[in-house]
N, C-alpha and C positions, 0 to 999 in steps of 0.2 A: 289054325289059331287065332284069334281076329287080333291084330297088333294091341291095342287099347287094352284088353285084355290081358293081353300077352306080359306086359309089362306090369300091369297091378298086381298079377299074381305070380310072378318070377322075381321082382323087385330089379333093382338096378344093377346087384352084383351078379344076376342072374345074367342078367341079359348081356354083359359085358364077357360072361363066361359063354355065352350063346356065338358071340362071333359080332353081334351086331353093335360095337362100341362107336365106330366114327360117328351113326347115323344117331345113333340115341346122345352121343357126346354133344352131337351140333347142337341139341333142342334142350339142353339144358341151360336152364339161364342163369343160373349161380355154377362160377367154378374155382376151385380150391388147388394149388398149386406150391409144392415147393421148392428153395432154390438153396443150393451148395455153394456159397461162398468162399474160397481159397485161402481169404482171407480174415483178418483179424478184425470186432470190431471197432479197437480202439484209432482204426484208418479212417479218418472220415471222405477221403477222398476216394482213394480203390476199392475201399467196400462200400462205401457211402452210395458207389454208383450203381450197386446193384437196387439198394435200398428207392435211390431216384426212380430205376425205372420199376420198381414194382408199384410207388407209388402216382406216375402216369397209365401205366396201366388199368388200374383202379381207378382213375378218374375218367379215362379213356371210356369205358368199360361201364361208367355209371355204379360203380362195385361189386359187378356182377363176374368180374376174371381177378381175383383174389392170390397173390402171391406174397407166402411166408416168407422168409429170408434167414437166413441161417450162417455163422459164420465159422471160418475151416476151425476143425477140428469136433462140432457142435452134429451133428449128424454122419460126419464119416472124415475125416483125415482129410486135410489140407489137399493134399496130395492125391487124391482118391476119389475128385470128382469125374476124371472118364470114365475111372471103371461105375461109381454109379448112375450117369446116364448110359453107360451102354446097357445097365443089365437093368434100366428102370426103376432103381431104387428112389430116383428123386427126377421128377420133369426136367429141373434146369440146373445149371450150374452156369460159374461165374469165375472166369480164372486167366491167368496171364495163359497160353499153349505152351509155350517155350520148354513148361516142368516136364512136359510129357515126353521129349526127345527122347526117353529112355526106349518108349514104346517104339519110335518111327521118329528120324531128326526132321521129319517134313514137316511134322505138329510146330516145330521154331518158327517155319517160314509164314504162320499167321499170328505172327508176335513180333518178335525183333531178331535178329542176326546180328552179328557184330560187320562190321560198317555196310550196315543196308541200310533203308529206306526208314528219314525221316516222319515225323508222324504224318504231316499233310502228304507227303509221298502214297506213306501207305495208304491215307485214305483213300488217295486218289485211284491206288491199285486196286483196291478192295471193290472200289464201286463205280468205275470208270473202265479202269484193266480186268483183265481174266483174273485177279487173285479171289473172288470170293467165290466165282464159278468152280475154279479149280481145286480152293481147301473144300467147300463142298465134296466136292465128286469125294476126294481123299478123304474126309471124315466122315461117310459115307458107310463107311467099313467098320465102323466104330458105333452104326446108330444115331447117330447126330449130324443134328442141321446147326448151322452158324448163325450167328449173327456179330458184325462189329461192336462193340462196347466199351468205348474208350479209350486210353491212351494217354500215359503219361508226357509226354513229347520228351526231348534228348534227355537222358538222365545223367547224375554227377557218377563219379568213378569210384566210390568207396572210399571207407575208411579202413585206417592202416594206423598201425602202429609204429612202423618204421616206413619213412619218407621210401616210392618208389624212383631212383636214380636213374637205374638201368635195369636192361631185364635178366641181367644176373639175379637182380634183388626176387625177381618174379622164384628160383630156384627154392623149390621146396615148402612155399608159403605157402599153408593153410586159407583157402581165398571163401570166404560164403558169397560166391554170384548164382544170380536166377539163370538156372537152367542151362541151355547148350552152348554159353558161351566156355562154361568150364570149359570146354572142348579144345577152347585155342586155348586157353590157359593151362591146361596139361605141356600141352604144343610147344610153348614157352618154361614149362618145369613146374610148374603152382600144382598145388593139390586141390580141385574145385569141392565144394561143398554144398551142398542144394536143400539147403535150410530153409523149414515154412517162416516168414515173414515174424510171426510171432516167440518165434524160439531163437532168434539172433543171436537177440542184449545177451542172455543168458550165455552162449557158447561166446561171444566176444570176450564177456567181463572173466569168464572162468581159462580163458587160454585156449579153449575148444579149437577155436580161430584165430589165425593172425591178422584177419583182415575179412570187411563184410561190406557187400554196398546191397541200394536197398532200392531205394529212387531219385529222391532229390531233399533239400536242407525240410521242406514242409514234415514230412513223412519221418523223414532220419530224424527231424528235433523230437519229434513226439515218440520216437520208440529210445533218445537218452544216446546214442550211438557216440554221442560227442564228449561224454563220463569216462568213456574205455578206451579210441583209438582217436589222437590230435590231428592225422594229417587227411586232410578231405580234398582226393585227387578229383580228378577233372580232365577230360570229359569220358563218359562211360561210352565207350567206344563200340561198347555191344551192345547199345540199345540207345539207338539214334532219335527211333521215334515207336516203342514199342505199346502194340495193339492190345487190348482183353478182348477177349470173346463171352457173348452167353452160348453158354451147349442149350441146346435143346433135343428131348429125345424123339427121334421120328416118328414114334409110333403114336408118342404123345401130340406133338404137333401136327400130325396129319389127320388125327381127331376132333381138331379146332374146327371152326366156322371160321369163312374168309374173313369173315369182321375180327375175329379174335388174333388170325394169321396176319391181318394189319394192325395190329394195335401193337405186337409185339416190335412188329421190324419198326412202327414211329417211334415208339418208346427207346428201342433201344438205340432207335441213332440217338435222340433227345439226349439219354444218358452218355452216349457216346463222346458228343462236344459238352456236355457238361460235364466231363469230368477234367478234362485236358484245360477248360475257362478255369477252374477253381483250382488246378498246380501252378498256369502261368500266376493264379493273380495273388497265389502263397505265398509260391515259394523264393521270390526278391526279399519279402521282409523276415522270413524265418532264414534265409542266410544271412541277411544282417545282423542278426542276432546269434547266430552263432560265433560268427568272426566276431564281435563283440564281448562274444566269452572265451574267447581263445583260441579258436580251431582254427588252424593252418590251411589255408586253401591252396593248394597246389596244382599246377595242371604235368602233367604229363609230356615228355619231352620230346622230341619229332623221332628220337631214334626208338622210344616203346612203341609206338602208334605205329613208326614201319613197320618193327618186326611182328608185331601182333597184326596187322595188316596182311604181310606176306605169307603168316601162315593158316589166316582165316581162309585167303583163295588158294592155298592147297588144302585145307580139308575139305569146303565145297569140291573140289576138283575131284579129291578121291572118294566121295560121299556119289558125287556125280558118275563114276564109275562104276557103282558095288550097291546104290540102294536106286530101284524105277521110280517110287512115287517122290526121291528126293530132286531126281533128274528131272521129270517133269515137269514138277509144277517153281524148281529155280531157277532154269533153264528163261523160262516167261519171265519173273521175276526180274533177274537179271539184266534182261535186254529189257528190262520200263526203268529200275534203275539208272540205267546208263542214260536214256536219254532225257531222266527225270536230273539227273545229275546236270546235264548241258544246257539244259536250261535254266534251273536255278542260279548257274553260274554267273548268266545276265543277267538274273533278276535279285532275287531273294538275299542270294550271300553277296553279294555288291552293295543291293539296299543295307542288309544289315552288317556289312563293314564298315559302313560309312556313318549311322548310324549311331555306332557302340563309339566309337571315336572320337565323335562330335562332342563340344563340351553344354548340353544343357542346363 
């Protein structure tokens, strides 16, 4: 049958069923996709990154490629987006990869692990190291192609009803902590809870949990955690530079034209930078407001950090012995982290220490 007649007589659905999708999709002038977020709309920073991305895609395509963004729970559960992408329920998702460590701990290496890379180091590993290559090889088994899309920068250590003074204070503590860090909390005697952002306040208010962490002052103030827990610990040793990922269903992505693929890559990179800029700009004022309202900002002492560090390193050794996916990616990650910390020791860290002690 002549191609034009075939398309006219069968329609797009018939063409797709006949397996001609990639060529036909590339020929389409207008594309409409859906993106499932793991975050609530109330958070204009972390949820907003997906909206920033969608807007840029539309602008760069002259309005021909549009993506509707849906908050966690709207199309699927906040923690159901990997299944949604893998099964082709939606074309895209925006999430924190470490939420899915239960499927495979390797997911966490695309986001953050305790005592891992900071945000600049994470971006360097992804774009100039082997990070993006290794994670895409891993994601291929889930029908996912990934793009870095956002970073919060180093996070705070969470909200506690009682101050953490010793490692013993973790014993039996029901702590909402994002994803993979819970494995270290367990080794310290705590009871980790993996709860979506939109459900944390109620759990903390009702006493279902004893403590909770999310991101930092700007988001935490919006979520109202200071109203139900007085102690705000720092730093979030489990999240030195947590990266968010854009997930795209592999088949859907392969059906795009090279132009639209380039647009996705460029828009994700823009949203990646924009998200951290927003956090860095908005967190200082929010922290001032929290302190003025009575929040007690308290550092984790060195003994607590040392104990957590020891347990984290023990966990990574255990995983390397039993999970080949983890071992392959973590080996490269750890080598990159070592060299980055050597470099930052002489530059970023030294400069930052001086500037933070200077009277400006």
